[in-house]
N, C-alpha and C positions, 0 to 999 in steps of 0.2 A: 526524407527518411529520418527516423529517430531510432537510436539505439538506447536501450534501457538496461541497466545493470543493478540488480538488487544486492544488498548485503545486510548482515545483522541478525539473521535468523540463528536458531540454536535450540538447545534444551534448557528449560527452566522449570522450577517447581511452581506449583499453583500458588498464586499470590504474588509472584515475582513480576519483573518488568523486562521488556526488551525494546530496543529501538531499531526499526528497519530504516534503511536508506535506499534511495533509488536515484542513481546518477544518470542523467540523460545527455545525449550528444547527437549532433547531426542536423538539428533544425532549431527553429526559434522556440525555445522552451516556454516562454511566457505566453505563447498563443494557445497552449494546450491546457485542457482540463486534465488534471492528474488524479489518478485513483489507485487504491489498493483493493485487490480482490483476494479471495482465498478459496481453496478447494480442498475439502477433506476427502479421504478415501470413500468411494461410493456415492459421493455427493456432487452436485453441479457447482460451477464456479459462482460465487456470490460477491456482491459489492460489500466491502467493509467500510470504506470512507472515500470521499472525493473532495477535491478543492479546485476552485476556479482560479484563473490568473489573478483575479482581484482579491482572492482570499476567502471567498464564501465556501462554507464547508457543508458536507452532508454525511451522515453516519447511519449505519445499520442500527436498528434498535438494540440488538444484542451487544453492541460495543459502546453505546452512548454512555458517557461518564467515565469510561475506562481508557479509551483510545483517543489520541489526538493526532490529526493529520496537519502537516505544515509544509511549506515550500520556501525555498530560497532561490528566487529567480536569478540572482547574481551568480549562484553556484550551480544552476541547472539541476537542482536536487530537491526531491520530495522525501519527507520523513513520515514515519508512523510510530509514534510513541505508544507503547502498549503497557498498561499498568493493570494490576489486579488480575493477572492472567488466570484463565480457567482451563481445565483439561479440554473442554469443548472448543477452545480456540486453536487446538492443534490442527494444522493444515499446511499446505504449501501456499505461500503468500506471493501474489503476482502484482507487479507494478504495471499500470496502464497509462498511456497517453492518448488523449482523444481530442480531435478537432472536428466536431460534428459537421460544421458548415462545409468542410472540405472532404467529409467522409474518410477521414484518416484515423486509424486506430493502430496502436502499437503495444506490444507486450514484452515484458522482461522474461527471463528464463525461470524465475521463481526462486524462492528461498524457503526452506523448511523451518517451521516453528513447531516445537513439541513441548507441551506442558504436561508435566507429570503430577499425579495426585499424591 
């Protein structure tokens, strides 16, 4: 079992920055691929960025060059640095832990990010 707690969301003006954090507990953090997803009103949940235990990363085209995902396995924490924010980045952001080989998937409760124009 893995518990995920996000923090760092809030209201920011377009062009600003926010840093999301996701603290994990309850299992071996380093075994999981960690990801950030987001869901805007009326839309489905979409992958924003993901990072493997070895540090390989993957980004949605819409955030490439603006967002950076990182992880600290010693602190059981994954981060999402969001720069040059746009109003279309407004959504609830969810942390995800995935261990595909074991069919294990966990979600945090979500944190709201609102970007004003």
